[in-house]
Residue, then its C-alpha position, 0 to 999 in steps of 0.5 A: m840452355a844451363a841444364y843441357r850444358s850440365i848434361r852435357d859436361l856429365d862425365w859420361a865415361l865415369i857413368a858408363i863405367a860403373v853401370v858396366l862393373c855393376s852390370l857384370g856384378i848383377l850377372q854374377i849375383y844372378s849366378a851365384t844364387l841361382g837356386t838358393k834362399f837369395d835368388e831374388a838378390w840379382w833384380k834387387q841389385l839392379v833396383f839399387l843401380i837405378a836408385g843409385l843413378c838417380l841420386m848420382f845426378v841429384v847430388a851433381r847437381i848440387d854445388y858442392h860448396t853448399l855440400l861442405g856448408q852443412v858438413w857439421p850438421m852432417y857430422g852430427g846426425a851420421i855420430l847420431l844415427l850410429l848411436v841409433t843403430f847401435l842401440v835399436g838396429s837390426k842385429i844379423f849374424g851378431s853384428r847390429r849394423w842396419i836401420p830398417i826404413f819402409g821395410v829396407t834395411f840400411q846399413v848407416s856406417e856406408f854412408v858415414k863414409i860421404v860424410l867423412i869425405l866432405l868433412v876431410a875436404r872442408y877441415l884441410t881447405e879451411l887449414r890454407a897452410e902448406r904443412l900440416e902441424t901436429r895439432d891439425l893432425l891431432k883434431l883430424a884424427g878425433l873427428v874421424g875416430v868417433p865414427m870409427a869407434l861406433v862402427m868397431k863396436q856393432p862390431d863392424l871391424g871392416t867398414s871401420l878400416t875404410y875410413l882411414p884411406i879418405v883422411a890418409g888421401g887428403v892429409f897426403l895431399a895437404g902436405l905430410s912431412w916425412r916426421h909426421m909420417l915417421a911418427i904414425a907409423l911408429l904408432g901404428a906399430l906400438m898400437v898392435p898388440a893394443g889391438w889385437v887384445l881388443l879383437k874379437d875372437y873370430q876376428k882374431a881367428r881371421l888373422v891366423t887363418f890368414l897367415d896359415p889357412e890349413l891350420d883350420p881348413r874346416g873352420d876359419g880357414y875354409q873360406v879363404i881356402q875354397s876361394k883360392i880353389a874357386v880362383g884357381q879353376g877359372g883358368m884362362w876363360g873360365r867356366g862360364v855363367t852358372r858353371g862354376s863347380q865351387t860356386q854352384l856346388r855351394f863350396l865357396p860361401v857368401t858368393h854375392t857378397d864378400f867373396l863375389f869376386a872369387a865366383f866371377a873369377e871362377e865363372h870368367g876366368f883370367v880374361g874376365v878378371v883383367v877386363a873387371l880389374g881393367l874397368y876399375f883401373v879406368l874408373l879410378l883414373q877418371i876420378v883422378q882426372n876430374a881431380q886435376m880439373a878441380q875448381d880449388r883444393a875443396g874439389l881436389y880433396i873430395s874426389m881424391g877422398v873418393a878414389s882413395l876410398l874406392l882403391f882401399h876397397l878394391l885392394v882389399n876385397v880382391g886381395m882377400v879373395v886370393g889369400r893376400m889379405p885377411v878377411t874382413g867383409i869389405p864388399l867389392p864397389l859396385m859389383s858386391s850384393g848390397g843396396s847400401s853399398m851401391l848407393s854410397v858409391f853413387l853418391m860419391l860419384g855424384l860427388v865426383q860429378s859435382v866437382r866436374l860440373r863447377r871446373f870453370v865456375n869463378 
């Protein structure tokens, strides 16, 4: 009976929306890779979808308090795996981000997000204070800063930046004073010049061409220019699956990963974009609703950490394809091709489901 109640009490609307978004992604991956060397990506994404759903159900059955109790060993393991990735990981396109396991490459930094969500939730829950003190913020910044630095070293600036909304969402809910907000804003402004010095040449070029892609239309500005053309050519109803000129004639680069949403906009038009963004909006609302129903503050922090992270992914990726954000390589959750991203998102949704299933437990 308990198992039946657990299955019945799952957030099936959340699951349905996630599956629909994945299905739209798989359809677009099929269209974007048709006739290319990546033409097997769509069915691999389908396999990862099935695996992700299975992992979500497994995590949902685990009490999230049990996971919180093991967060320090998990954090240590995450740091160790990031070090291993840096030392012996597979090097692709100049970055060492992946570890091969049984013939499948996994991006460790994607799964570190889950550990950080649990870490932030436990740390803030144990403080038991109405307002955060400066020392609390510094400790939390140090804990999150270590994996961020290791991921930036790979180099992978985009993924490292996705760790920030996890912390930001948590500290905001925990009670961040205006004094701390102003201090963080001032510190961020002062770090901009130092950050520019630390950036790789290609990262600097991306920022410059973000401000004016026409400065290098055949080089670093090419992706943004072609992406904006693809989005504009979609019109109201789109050109149809496998009929987008920018996508099918390969003017638009990496159409099944970073710029999948641009290809989707070209082939499905304004109406398709509104439907997809509407589904993401409802998905986020479902997660926030589960956060509101959480049994305790730990459950609230976990659910809102997931919501903050997914919202950041969505805003940056969509902003990137329309030229409103720099090109950072942050994938569109559930739709962009990538097994590690797909599995990590479903693991996060499993955490949200675990919080939901225990909302009435004393």
